N, C-alpha and C positions, 0 to 999 in steps of 0.2 A: 513080603509077609505083612499081614495086617496087624496094627497095634492091638494091644490088649484092650478089650472094651471097658469103658468107664463104668458102666452099670454092672459089670461082672466082678468088680472088686468088692470083697466081702468086708463088712464093718466100716470103721472109721467115718462115722456120720459127720463129725465136726470138720474133718479135712474136706470131705465132699462138699459141705455147705460153704466153707471158706473159699474153695476154688470156684464154685458156682457164683458166689457173690462178687468175687473179683472179676469174673468174666462179664457179669452184668454191668458192673461199674468199675472200669479200670482206674478211675480216680481214687478208689479206696487205697491204692498203693501197693498191691501185691500181697503175697502170702509167704511167710517163713514157716517151713515144716520142720519141726524138731522131733527127733525120735531115734531109737536104737536101730542098729543095722538090721536089714532083712524084714522091714515092715511095709514093703510095697510103696514107699514114698514116691520113688521115681516112676513106678508103673502107673500110679494114678495121675501124676502130673502129665506124663506123655499121652495118656488116654484122653486128657481134657481137650487137646488140640482138635480132635475129631468132632467135638461137639460144637465148636464155635462156627458161627455162620461165615460164609465166604465174604471176601472183600473185593470191591471194584477198584482197579488201579489203572493209572495212565500207562498206555503202551510205551515200552522202552524206558520207563522211569525206574532207575535203580533204587529209588527211595520210597516206592509204593505210594505215590501221591494219590489222594482221592480225587477223581475227576470232577466231583461236585464242588469240593473246597480244596483245591491244590495248595500246597505250601508255596507262598510267594517267594521264599528264600531258597527254594529247592535248588541244589547245585546242578541238577539236570534241567531246570526250568529256565525262564518262566513257561508255564504250560498255558496255551491258549484255551479260551472257553470252547467247549465242545471237542476237546482233544479225544482221539481214539482211545478206547479203554477196553479192558477185558476183566473177567471175574476169575479169581483164583481162591483156593482154600486158605484159611488163616494159617500162618506159619508157626511152628514151634522151633525156635532157635536155641540151641544148647551152647553154653559158654564153657569151654574147658577151664579147669582150675589153673593150668599153666599158661593161659593166653597172655600175650603181650598187649600193652596198652594200645598200640597202633592197630592191632587186630580187633580190638573192642570198639574203639571210637572212629577208626578210619585213619588214613594217612595221606599226605601230599606227595606228589611226584616232584622231588626237588630238581631233577634233571630238566624236566619240561618247564618248571617255573623259571629256571635260570636261562634256558635256551630260547623258549618261545614267549615267555612273559605271561603264561596262562596258568590258571589254578586247576590242576588236574587232581581231583580228589577221588581217592579210592575208598568207597564206603566200607564200614566195618560191620560188626555184628549188631550194633545198635540200629543201624539203618535196615538191616535184614529183618529185625524183629518189629519194626514199625507196623502197628495195627495188628499185632499178633501176640505171641507169648515168648518171653525170654526166660529160659530155665537155667539155673546155676546149681548144679549138684555140688555138695560139700562147700557151700558158700562161705563157711567159716574158715576154710583153708585158702581162700582167695586173698590176694594182697589187699591191704586196706585202701590204698589209693584207687584200685579198680572198683572196690565195693562202693567207695564214695562217688566215683564217676557214674556207676550204674544207678545208684539211688538218686543222684542229682538229676539224671536224665529222666528217670521214672517220675520224679516229682514235678519237674519243669515241662516235660513233654518235648524237650529239645536236646540235641547233642551238639556241642560246639568244640571245634578243633582249632587250636592256636599253635601255629608252627612258624617260627622265623618271620614274624610280622604279618603272616597271612592268616586270615580267620575265615572259617567255613562253618555254617550252622544249618541244621536240617531237623525236620520233625522226627521225634522218636517217642511215640506214644505206644506203650506196650504194657502187658500184664507181667510184672516181675514175680517169679516164683523161685524161691531158694529152699534147698533142703540141707539138713546138717545133722550130724550125730554129736550131741553135746559131750560125749566121752572124748572126742577129738579136739575139744576146745570151744570156747564161746566167742561170739561176736562182742565187740565193745557195746556198752549200753547206748552210746550215741548212734551206732549203726543199727542196733536192734530197733530203736525208736523210729527209724526211717521206713521200716517195713510196716505196711498197714495192719495186717492181721498175723497172728501166729497160732499154730496148732501143735499140741503135743500128741504124738502117736506112739503106741506101744503094742506089741503083739498080744493077742488075746490069750488068756489062760484057760479058756473054755475048750475042752477037747473036741467037741462037736464042730465048733467054728473052725478050729485048726484043720480038722479033717476036710471040711468043705473047701478051705483055701487050697490045700494040697491037691484035692480032686480037680478043682477047676484049672489049676496051673498045669497039671499033667495033661489034661484034656486039650488045653491051648497049645502046648508044645507038640502034641501028637498031630493036631490038625488045626493050625491057626485060622485058616479061612473059614472052616466049618464052625469052629467055636465062636468066631466073631459074628458069623451069620445068625447064631442063636440069640444074640443080644442086639442085633442090628435095629430091631423095632424099638426096643427100650431106649437105646442110645438116640435114635431119631426123635422119639417123643421128648426126651430130656433136652435135646438140642432145640426143638421147637419151643419148649417152655422157656429156655434161656433167651431165645430171640424175642419172645413175647414180653418177657420182663424188661429187656433192653428198650423195647418200644414204649413200655409203660413208664419207665424210669423218669423221663422229664415231667410227667404229670403228677408225680408223688409229692405231697406237701409235708413239710416238717413244721408242725404247730409249735407254738411257744411252750406249751406244757411239756412236750417231748424234749425240746431243746433245754428246758430247765432241768429235766431229769438227767440228761447227758452231762450237764455242767455239775450237778450234784454228785453224780457217780464219780466223775473224774476228780473232783475236789476231795471226795471221801477217800479215794485211794492215793491221794497226794502224788499224782503223776507230774512230772516236770513238763513245763511248757504248755502250749495250746494244741499241739499236733494231735494229742489223744482225743480231745473234744471234736476236732474236725473229722478225724478218721472215723470215730464212733458215729457221728452224725451221717456221714456218707454211707457207712455200712448199714445203719438203720434204715436209710432210704432205700438202699439196694434190697434189703431183706423184705421191706414192705412191697416193693415191686415183684419180688420173687413169690410172695404170698398172694399177689393179685390185688393188693390194696392200694388206694390212692392217698392214704394218709398214714403217717408213722404212729404206731401204738407203743404201749409200754413193753409188750413182748418183743417188738423190733429192737428197742433200746437194750433190753436184757440180753438178747442174743448178740447184738453188736458189741456190748461191753465185754462179754465172755471171750470174744475173739480179738478185740482190739487192745485190751488193757493188760493181760498177764505179763507180757514181755516188757512193758513200760514201767513195771514196778522195780526192776533191777537197778540198783545204784552202784553195785560193785560186783566183780565176777563171782563172789561167794554167796550172793543172794540167789535164792531159788525163785524161778518165775511162778506165776499163778495168782489167783485172786480168791478171796473168801466169798463163798456163796451167801453166807449170812450178812456180810457187810454190803454186798451188792443189793440184796433184797431190802436191807434197811435204808440204803441210799435212795433206792427207787421209791420206797414208801415215804421218806422224808420230803421228796419232791412232789408228792401228790397234792393237788389243790385241796384246801380245807373246806370242802363242801360235802354235805351228806350224800351218801351213795353206797352202792354195794361194795363190800370188802374185796379189794383186788390186790392184796399184798402177797398172794401165793405165787408159786413159781409158774402158774399157767400151764400151757402145753409144752413149754420148753423143758428139756431134760439136761441136767448138768453134764458136762463132759466127763469122761472117765478119768478118774484120778484127780478130780477137781477139788482137792482139799485146800484148806486155808494156806495162804502163801506166806512168804517171809522166811528168813533163815532159821534153821532148826536151832533150838536152844543148845548151848554148849554142853558137851557131855561132862564138863568139869564142874558146872554150877552145883553147889551143894554136895560136891564129892567129898569123900573121906580123905583125911590127911594121911599120906603114906607113912607106914610104920618104919621105925628104925632109922629115921632121918635120912632116908634114901640110900641106905647102905645094905639092905638085906639082899640076899641072893635071889629071892623070888620076885615074880612080877608084881608091879604096883599099878594101881588104877591110873588111867590117863588123866593128865591135868590139862585143862583148856587154856587157850591163848587169850590174851587181852586184846584190846582194840588196835588194829593195825595202824601204823604211822607211815609217813613219807620217808622212804629209805634212801641212803646214799646210793649213788650210781657207781657200781664197780664195772670196769670194762676190760676187755681182752686187749693185750698189747698188740701193737702193729696195725696193719690195714688188711682187712679181709675182702672177700667177694661173696659173702653169704646172702641169704634171703634178706630183703629189706626189713629193717626194724628200727630200734631207737637206742641201742646200747653202744656198740663199738664202731670205730671208724671202718669204712668199707667203700669199695668201688661199686656203685649202684646205678640203676637207671634214673633215679631221681636224686637231686642234690645240687651242690654248687659245681660249676664247671672248672676243672683244674687242668685241662689239656684237651688235645684232640687225638684221634686215632683214625687210620685209614679203614675203608670198607673191608669187611671180611674178618678183621681181628675180633671185634665184638660190637656189632652194629647197635645203635641206639638212636638218640635224637640227632638229626642232621645238624652240622655246624656250618652255617651259611658262609661266614667270612672265610673260614679255612678252606671251604670248597672253592670259593671264588679265587682265592690266592693260589690254589693248586692248579686251577684251570687257566688262569690268566697268561702265564708264560707261553702257552701252546696255541694261542689264538691265531697267529699268523701262519704257523705250519699246518693248522687244521683248515685253513682257507675261510676264515670267518668273513662274512660279508654283510650280515644283518645287524640289528641292534642287540640281539641276545647273544649270550656266550655260547660257545660250542663246548659242551660238557660231556666228558666220557665217564664211564662207571669208575675208572681208576682215580678220578679226581675227587670223588665223594669223600668227605671227611665227617666224622661223627664225634660228638662231644664225649669226653671222658669226665665222669662226674663222681664226686665223693659225697657220700651221705653216711647213714648209719645202718648197721645190720643187726639182726636178732641172733642171739647165741644160744648154746645149750648150757643152761645153768644146772649143774649137778650138785645137789646137796648131799653131803656125807655127814650124818648126824649121829653123835654119840648118845646112845640110849641106855648106858650102863647105870649101875646103882649110884655112882658118884654124881649123876645128873638128876637123881630122883627127888631131891629136896623140892618141895612144892613151889616155893617162890622162884627158885632157879629155873625149873622146867617151864614155868609160866612165862618167865622172862625170855627164855630161849625160843619157845614156840611163838611168842609175839614177834620177836625179831625175824624169825624165819617166815612167818606169815606175811610180814611187811615186805620182805624180799620177794616172796611169791607174787604179791600184788604188784611190786615193781617189775617183775619179770613179765607179768601179764600186760602191763602198760607198754613195755618195750618190745613186745612180740617175740619173746624167747620161748624155746622149749625148756621144759624142766624135768628133772628126774630126782629120785630120792633113794639113797642108800642108807641103811641104818646098821649099827653094830652094837652088840651087847652080849653078855654071857661068854660064849666061846666062839662066836662067828659073826658073819655079816650077811645081809640079804639085800636084794634089790626090791625095796618096798614099792617102787613105782618106776616102771621103764620110762625112758624119755618120751614126753608127750607135750603137746601144746595146751593140754587141759590143766590149767593151774588149779581149778577147783577140785580136781581129782587129787592133786598133791595136797591141797589144804585138808581134804577129808582124811587122807592117810596120816597126815601130821596130827590131826585132832585126836585120832585113836591110838597114837603112839604110846605104848607102855614102856616103863623103865625097870631096870633091875639087873643084877649080876655084875660080873667083872667087865673090864674094858679091853676088848680085842682091837686096839687101834690099828695094828698092822693089817689085820683081816679087813677092816673097813677101808683102808687106803688101797689095798690090793683089789678089792671088789670094785671100787671106784675106777681104778685103772682099767680093769677088765671091761666095764661098761663103756668107758671112753674109747677103748680100742674098737669095740663093735660099732659104736656110733660113727666113728671116723670112716668106716667102710660104708655104712648105710647112708650117711649124709656128710660127705667129705668137705663141703664148703661151709658147713656150720661149725664155727670154732667154739670150743668149750671154755667154760668158766667153772672151776671147782671151788665150792664153798664148804670147808670143813668146819663143822660146829662141834667143839669139844673143849674140855678143860686141859687137854694135853696129857692126861694120865694114860699109861699103858700097863695093865696089870694081868692080862690073861695069857697063860702059857709061859713056857721057858724063854728066857731072853726077850721078854715082851718089848722092852724099850729099844733094844738093838734092832729087832725085827721091824719095829715101827719106823726107826730111822732109815733102814734099808728100803722099806716100802716108799717112804717119802722121797728118797733119792731117785727112785724110778720115775716119779712124776716131775721132779724138779727140772726146770728148763724146757719141758715139753708141754706143760699146761699152765695157763694163768690161774693162780690159786689165791684164795682168801681164807685165812684162819680166823674164825669168829670165836674169840676167847670167852668161855663161859665161867671162868674161875671168879669167885666172889669172896668177900670177907677181908679182914685185915691181914691175915697171914696167907700170902700167895706164893706158890712155888715157881710160877713163871714157865711152866712146861709148855703151854700153848705157844708162847713166844719162841721157844726153842724149836718146836715143830715147824713154825712158820719159816725159820731160818733154813731148816733142812729141805723144806718144800720150795724155797725161794718165793714165798708167798707174802702177801700183805697181812700184817697182824692187826686185827680190829677187835677191841673189847666189845662185848655184847651191848654195853651201855652206849657205844658210840656208832651204832648202826644207823640211827636216825639222821636224816639230812641236817636238821637244825643243830645237832650236837657237833657235826663237822664244821658248820659255819661258825659256831661259837668258838670252837678251838682255833680256827684260822684267825678270827678277830682278836682272840687273846694273844696269839703269837705276834700279830702285827702291832698291837698296842704295846706289847712288851718290848719289841725291837725299837719302836718309836720312843719309848721312855728311856 
């Protein structure tokens, strides 16, 4: 079945342009496509492969070497001048989210290395994608170390494998394209910066456009070949234009005036580092070639900035990507030479991307808000109070050693980390352990009839490293939103502490969830997700009021943890109960809260964040912590520096 035609995709001009520019100049660094589910992100990316010109490759070379300029370090080389070659279509290689590192970068055959003394390298997906496209759907769900590997290879144009003292390197130049749904979590700003361009896509609200999308999709599913044939001429024309732009690219000049505009724009938006300037320059050159020009103009810089800068303005996970159109135009105008001439400070022929509003985090809903009435004791809802600036939080970790997804919170047996032992093949394969393998094979050399210099190694001799690192956990917040929490200063303090813990969870690769309880019941305000910015948004809009159904909150938290234990059994939970310890809703409220706490005690690692303040304190949160078997932490001691100060005070006190 033929793929969906590229020119048949309706709308999304920014995505179309970004993909074309990356195809013209792979040095741009690829494209990150951000958007809600069901917006044809994957469809357009897969259709792009059919537009790229074919490539000439050396016969029998697994690394797709160019016969004109073969890679001198190719593991299948060296290739003699004039080696036989053939032409094949450009490849689209898809990288699954659950791919292992060896599948991505390749692996060494340890048995042959020990027995024959040769480096038998099995190429991975990076080798398959050389001189083509590498597509990662849901790139935000990929393990960070794999994303780092991909982006390093894309930037350097080479992939290197280091295993047990053996090093193999090969060319890996490809166009990297990643798609993601921001609702499922964000990439770290450091990784965002490594993508050359980014595009935000959203489904159209125009009924006529939506009708056309459905009509074309149904026609394609009914007759894929016939539908593709209708757009074959348009796709062929676009492919010819891309090939012409690729030929023109080396001739495009970047004048000093355009370079000064690029520097002015990047400085104006206060992006970190110099990668933004370099990517914007490369994109502007590619856009000029696409337009058939041999010199970069202001319009090329304007288009390049809109694609290269939005994701580089994020400094923490709660910042919204995007750039201000007015600020962009002002920066371009400021960089214009001061000589008389026609006024050229307008937007030109470019059209701003849909939804291109001014960037930056939205103002807190609490700024200028009214003081809640009744000192936080009324039974009705009170207006949400915003959080203060997040701080570096203490690290709370789950007891014991787990085997969950790689992260940075609790101890776990992982694929990466320090070696703490060895394990035989078949138990849980990972990185080969050379010394342990040699020791396992050595006693059997005489019985196996060894005669040469190499070892006679059998599969049962293979040993793999057992490594300990850190895992990500499920951090479930159970937040008291009753009237006793409604005092403005107290709720601001609580939200700041929880926001700081959310930022800590983001940095440690955790999933997060949010349960709130107030009035007469509890609700799951946010099901467990890796999107901490979604949790921050729910927290920001949290209203308070009513009595304190502590038992219902703990029971709801227990229910959520039971469900998650089935869905994601390897991810261990950490329960953070945010409360002053009061239980005032329903009959026997205190007794029921103690019983609910008993259900969780011993089964879940818990922390009680004590929100009680003032000179007269009841100490109810500390009692709750005892029933939960949890660590008791006052809200004022959540910050990492307060813990360090307390430790120093204890040490100095003992010394005295």
